[in-house]
Structure formats: structure tokens, C-alpha cells
C-alpha positions as CSV (number, residue, x, y, z in Angstrom):
1,M,-38.9,72.5,-22.6
2,K,-42.0,70.5,-23.9
3,I,-45.2,71.5,-22.1
4,A,-45.6,67.5,-21.1
5,E,-42.2,67.7,-19.7
6,I,-43.6,70.8,-17.5
7,Q,-46.6,69.2,-15.9
8,K,-44.7,65.7,-15.3
9,M,-42.8,68.6,-12.9
10,V,-45.1,70.3,-11.6
11,M,-47.8,68.3,-9.7
12,I,-51.3,70.1,-9.9
13,P,-52.5,70.7,-6.2
14,E,-55.2,67.8,-6.2
15,E,-52.5,65.4,-6.9
16,R,-50.8,67.0,-4.2
17,Y,-53.5,66.8,-1.4
18,D,-54.3,62.5,-3.0
19,R,-50.0,62.6,-1.8
20,M,-51.0,64.3,1.6
21,L,-53.6,62.2,2.5
22,E,-52.0,58.7,1.5
23,S,-49.1,60.0,3.4
24,Y,-51.1,60.3,6.3
25,D,-52.6,57.5,6.1
26,K,-49.4,55.3,6.4
27,A,-48.5,57.2,9.3
28,V,-51.8,56.2,10.9
29,N,-51.2,53.1,10.2
30,T,-48.2,52.4,11.1
31,T,-48.5,54.4,14.9
32,G,-51.4,52.2,15.4
33,K,-49.8,48.9,15.0
34,L,-47.1,50.8,17.5
35,V,-49.4,51.7,20.0
36,K,-51.0,47.7,19.7
37,E,-47.1,46.8,19.7
38,V,-46.7,48.8,23.1
39,S,-49.7,48.1,24.8
40,A,-49.3,44.4,24.1
41,M,-45.9,44.8,25.7
42,Q,-47.4,46.8,28.7
43,A,-49.6,44.0,29.7
44,E,-46.6,41.1,29.4
45,L,-44.6,43.6,32.0
46,D,-47.4,43.5,34.2
47,R,-48.0,40.0,34.0
48,R,-44.9,39.2,34.9
49,T,-44.0,41.9,37.6
50,I,-47.5,40.6,39.4
51,I,-46.2,36.9,39.6
52,E,-42.2,38.6,40.4
53,N,-44.2,40.1,43.1
54,E,-45.6,36.7,44.6
55,A,-42.7,35.0,44.1
56,I,-41.1,37.7,46.7
57,L,-43.8,37.6,49.1
58,L,-43.9,33.1,49.0
59,I,-39.5,34.0,49.3
60,S,-40.5,36.1,52.8
61,K,-42.7,33.0,53.9
62,C,-39.4,31.1,53.3
63,R,-41.7,28.9,50.8
64,F,-38.3,28.8,48.2
65,L,-39.4,26.0,46.1
66,E,-44.0,27.3,45.0
67,A,-41.4,30.8,44.6
68,M,-38.7,29.3,42.4
69,E,-41.6,26.8,40.6
70,L,-43.8,30.0,40.0
71,L,-40.9,32.2,38.6
72,A,-40.6,29.0,36.0
73,T,-43.5,29.9,34.5
74,I,-42.5,33.6,33.7
């Protein structure tokens, strides 16, 4: 084996460190995106829950048409 081939096979510590940092950055970016997506989904679920609870209240007061209109906004 030539020395150049051996050098290609073995990474020096700096290169290994740089690759670890790149991998970490990708993981952090992915996690941040997932957190934003989950937060948006939770906000939508909260909004729908509020509307559903208002509709239940309207139904309990026999205001069915208003409840149906409200539920149509979901």
C-alpha cells in the first residue's frame, strides 16, 4: 500500500472533529424544524378544541344551527 492510500483511509483528528460538528449541526437543525412543526400542530389542535367546546356549549343550549356553523369553520 502506498502512503497516500493509507492517508485516505485514516482520517486525521481535525477532519473527524469537523465531520462530527457537521453531523451535530444537521441534527440540531432537524430537531429545530421538528419542534416548530409540532408547535404549529399543537396550536391548531388547541384552536379546534376551543371551537369544539364552544359548539358543545351551544348544543347544550339547543342552538344547533349556530353550533353547526361554528363547526363548519374547522
